[in-house]
matplotlib code that plots the C-alpha trace (Angstrom):
import matplotlib.pyplot as plt

x = [72.1, 72.5, 70.5, 68.3, 67.5, 71.1, 71.7, 71.5, 74.0, 76.4, 77.1, 79.3, 80.7, 84.5, 84.8, 82.9, 85.7, 89.2, 91.6, 92.9, 96.2, 95.6, 97.9, 98.8, 96.9, 93.6, 91.5, 91.6, 89.7, 87.8, 87.0, 83.7, 82.1, 80.1, 76.7, 77.4, 75.1, 72.1, 73.2, 73.1, 69.7, 68.3, 69.7, 68.3, 64.8, 65.1, 66.1, 63.0, 60.8, 62.5, 62.1, 59.2, 58.2, 61.6, 62.3, 59.0, 59.2, 62.4, 60.7, 57.6, 59.8, 61.6, 58.2, 56.9, 60.1, 60.0, 56.5, 57.4, 60.3, 58.2, 55.5, 58.2, 59.8, 56.4, 55.5, 58.8, 58.3, 61.6, 60.3, 63.3, 65.4, 63.6, 66.1, 69.3, 67.7, 66.7, 70.3, 71.5, 69.3, 71.2, 74.5, 73.5, 71.5, 74.3, 74.1, 70.3, 70.3, 72.4, 69.4, 68.9, 72.6, 72.1, 68.9, 70.8, 73.7, 71.4, 69.7, 73.1, 73.9, 70.7, 69.2, 65.8, 65.9, 63.8, 63.2, 65.1, 68.2, 68.2, 67.7, 70.7, 73.0, 74.5, 75.9, 78.4, 81.3, 79.0, 81.8, 83.3, 79.9, 79.2, 82.6, 81.7, 78.2, 79.9, 81.8, 78.5, 76.7, 79.6, 79.4, 75.6, 76.0, 78.7, 76.4, 73.5, 75.8, 77.1, 73.5, 72.5, 75.4, 74.7, 71.0, 71.7, 74.2, 71.7, 68.5, 69.8, 68.6, 65.0, 63.6, 60.8, 57.2, 56.1, 53.8, 56.8, 59.4, 59.5, 59.2, 61.9, 64.4, 63.9, 62.3, 63.9, 66.9, 68.2, 68.7, 70.8, 74.0, 72.4, 71.6, 75.1, 76.8, 74.7, 75.2, 79.0, 79.4, 76.8, 78.5, 81.9, 80.6, 78.4, 81.4, 83.6, 80.9, 80.2, 83.9, 84.3, 81.0, 80.0, 81.3, 82.6, 79.5, 78.7, 82.3, 82.2, 79.1, 80.6, 84.2, 86.0, 87.9, 88.2, 86.6, 89.9, 90.5, 86.9, 87.0, 90.4, 88.9, 85.9, 88.2, 90.3, 87.1, 86.0, 89.5, 89.6, 86.1, 85.6, 83.0, 80.9, 81.0, 79.9, 77.0, 76.1, 76.2, 74.0, 71.5, 71.4, 70.7, 68.1, 66.2, 66.3, 65.3, 62.4, 61.3, 61.3, 59.5, 56.6, 55.6, 58.1, 55.9, 58.5, 61.0, 59.1, 60.7, 63.7, 65.4, 65.2, 66.2, 69.3, 70.1, 70.0, 71.9, 74.6, 75.3, 75.7, 78.0, 80.2, 80.2, 81.0, 83.9, 85.7, 87.3, 88.0, 90.9, 91.4]
y = [241.2, 244.7, 245.5, 248.4, 249.3, 250.1, 252.4, 255.8, 254.9, 253.1, 256.1, 257.6, 254.3, 254.4, 250.6, 250.7, 252.7, 252.2, 255.1, 255.7, 257.4, 261.0, 264.1, 265.8, 269.0, 267.2, 265.9, 262.1, 260.0, 256.9, 253.8, 251.9, 248.8, 248.7, 248.4, 251.6, 253.8, 252.0, 253.3, 256.9, 256.4, 255.0, 257.9, 260.3, 258.9, 259.5, 263.1, 263.5, 262.2, 264.5, 267.6, 266.8, 270.4, 271.5, 268.2, 268.1, 271.8, 271.1, 268.2, 270.2, 273.0, 270.4, 269.1, 272.6, 273.7, 270.6, 271.3, 274.9, 273.7, 271.2, 273.8, 276.3, 273.9, 272.9, 276.5, 277.0, 273.7, 272.4, 269.3, 267.4, 269.1, 267.4, 264.6, 266.7, 269.2, 266.4, 265.1, 268.6, 268.9, 266.0, 267.8, 270.9, 268.8, 268.9, 272.7, 272.8, 270.5, 272.8, 273.5, 269.8, 269.4, 272.1, 270.4, 267.2, 269.1, 270.8, 267.5, 265.9, 268.7, 268.1, 271.4, 272.1, 273.0, 275.9, 277.6, 280.7, 278.7, 276.8, 280.0, 281.6, 278.7, 280.5, 283.2, 280.6, 280.2, 281.6, 282.7, 279.2, 277.5, 279.9, 278.9, 275.3, 276.3, 278.0, 274.8, 272.8, 275.4, 275.4, 271.6, 271.8, 274.3, 272.2, 269.2, 271.1, 272.4, 268.9, 267.5, 270.2, 269.1, 265.4, 266.0, 268.1, 265.5, 262.6, 264.4, 266.9, 269.8, 268.6, 267.4, 264.8, 265.8, 265.6, 262.6, 260.8, 261.9, 258.8, 256.3, 258.0, 258.3, 255.0, 252.5, 253.2, 251.1, 254.2, 256.1, 253.4, 255.3, 258.5, 256.9, 255.4, 258.7, 260.7, 258.2, 258.1, 261.9, 262.3, 259.6, 261.2, 264.6, 263.0, 261.1, 264.2, 266.2, 263.4, 263.1, 266.8, 267.3, 264.2, 265.5, 269.0, 271.1, 269.5, 270.0, 273.7, 274.1, 272.3, 273.7, 277.0, 275.7, 276.7, 275.2, 273.7, 271.8, 270.6, 269.4, 267.7, 266.0, 264.8, 263.3, 261.6, 260.1, 258.7, 257.2, 255.6, 254.2, 253.2, 250.4, 252.2, 255.4, 253.5, 252.0, 255.5, 257.1, 254.4, 254.8, 258.6, 258.1, 255.5, 257.6, 260.7, 258.9, 257.2, 260.7, 262.0, 259.2, 259.4, 262.7, 264.4, 263.6, 261.2, 264.0, 265.2, 262.2, 261.4, 264.9, 265.2, 261.6, 262.0, 265.4, 264.2, 261.0, 263.1, 264.8, 261.4, 260.3, 263.3, 262.7, 259.0, 259.4, 262.6, 262.7, 265.7, 267.9, 270.7]
z = [11.3, 12.8, 15.9, 15.0, 18.6, 19.3, 16.3, 18.0, 20.7, 18.4, 16.3, 19.0, 20.3, 19.9, 19.7, 16.4, 14.7, 13.5, 12.7, 9.2, 8.3, 7.3, 6.8, 10.1, 9.1, 8.8, 11.7, 12.5, 10.0, 11.2, 9.2, 9.5, 8.2, 5.0, 6.8, 8.8, 6.6, 8.1, 11.5, 10.1, 8.6, 11.8, 13.8, 11.2, 11.7, 15.4, 14.7, 12.5, 15.2, 17.7, 15.5, 13.1, 12.4, 11.1, 9.3, 7.4, 6.7, 4.8, 3.1, 2.1, 0.7, -1.5, -2.8, -3.5, -5.2, -7.4, -8.5, -9.3, -11.4, -13.3, -14.1, -15.1, -17.5, -18.9, -19.6, -21.4, -23.4, -21.9, -20.2, -21.5, -18.9, -16.0, -15.8, -15.8, -13.5, -11.1, -11.2, -10.6, -7.6, -6.0, -6.7, -4.6, -2.1, 0.6, 0.7, 0.9, 4.0, 6.2, 8.5, 8.9, 10.0, 12.5, 13.8, 14.4, 16.0, 18.5, 19.3, 19.9, 22.3, 24.2, 23.0, 21.5, 17.8, 16.8, 13.4, 14.7, 15.7, 12.4, 10.3, 12.1, 11.1, 8.1, 10.4, 11.7, 9.2, 6.5, 4.2, 4.1, 3.6, 0.8, -0.7, -1.0, -2.1, -5.1, -5.9, -5.9, -8.0, -10.6, -10.7, -11.3, -14.0, -15.6, -15.6, -17.1, -19.8, -20.6, -20.5, -23.1, -25.3, -25.0, -25.7, -28.8, -30.1, -29.9, -30.7, -33.3, -31.2, -31.6, -28.3, -28.5, -27.7, -24.1, -24.9, -26.4, -24.0, -21.7, -24.6, -26.7, -23.9, -21.9, -24.2, -27.6, -28.7, -30.5, -27.2, -25.5, -26.4, -25.1, -21.8, -21.5, -22.3, -19.9, -17.2, -17.7, -17.6, -14.8, -12.8, -13.0, -11.9, -9.1, -7.8, -7.7, -5.9, -3.4, -2.6, -1.8, -0.1, 1.8, 5.2, 4.3, 4.9, 8.3, 9.2, 8.3, 10.3, 13.3, 13.3, 12.7, 9.7, 6.0, 2.9, 1.6, 4.8, 4.8, 1.2, 1.8, 4.9, 2.9, 0.2, 2.8, 4.4, 1.0, 0.3, 3.8, 3.5, -0.1, 0.4, 3.0, 0.9, -2.2, -0.2, 1.2, -2.2, -3.6, -0.7, -1.2, -5.0, -4.2, -1.6, -3.7, -6.9, -5.0, -3.8, -7.3, -9.1, -6.6, -8.2, -5.8, -2.8, -1.4, -1.1, 2.0, 3.7, 1.6, 1.9, 5.7, 6.2, 4.0, 5.6, 9.2, 8.2, 6.6, 10.0, 11.6, 8.8, 9.5, 13.3, 12.8, 10.4, 11.4, 14.8, 17.0, 16.0, 13.4]

ax = plt.figure().add_subplot(projection="3d")
ax.plot(x, y, z, "-o")
ax.set_aspect("equal")
plt.show()
């Protein structure tokens, strides 16, 4: 059993890490135990309590944006895109949480986060952050395109009516191949995005480095910590999915928790250096 009261301090405790071999041009990579994501989540909650206005503002923005998306798709009679768009939101989520990373960074430095400081974060290494943002947006567009093709293949281009949508997709034996195909392709894209983005954006925020070094570091982190990263990816999907199925209200908590925890993930796994 992990001691919850010691989570905040243990994130930066050197004895909790081992070093992994990484190329000389990358910063040192640390390895952690499989239960380490709970440390990041506990530290994230403390950050939320230390800066509730900023954290819940991000959460509220996620809820409002989700409602706007749902209404827009309903007006266009494209409700069937809710699932792929929801999955796409997870792909670009690391970019949307930049302000939360900055909030955690300031708290770590003993500074008081303000909306002004958080809003100015994109001025620091902004070109490189925009570069990885482009990568994430291209991944999202690729996924939406693939989802369109899969949907057209299995539904002959005729989406089910809104009142039949859930039953046809989730409770019909005919759609099992559709769900398996969508899960397979979505899982491949999500794994690739997770590998290049899990620590890269916090790293670009924290260091004067380039997008290629940051993505290579992120991939090295995943390779050195396969089991903890699988657990972390599962927890991210679980929290975000729970936020969505609660009529998006749960995103008010899920998004800031995952955002703050991602900063602690980066600080835990990437040592000082380049």
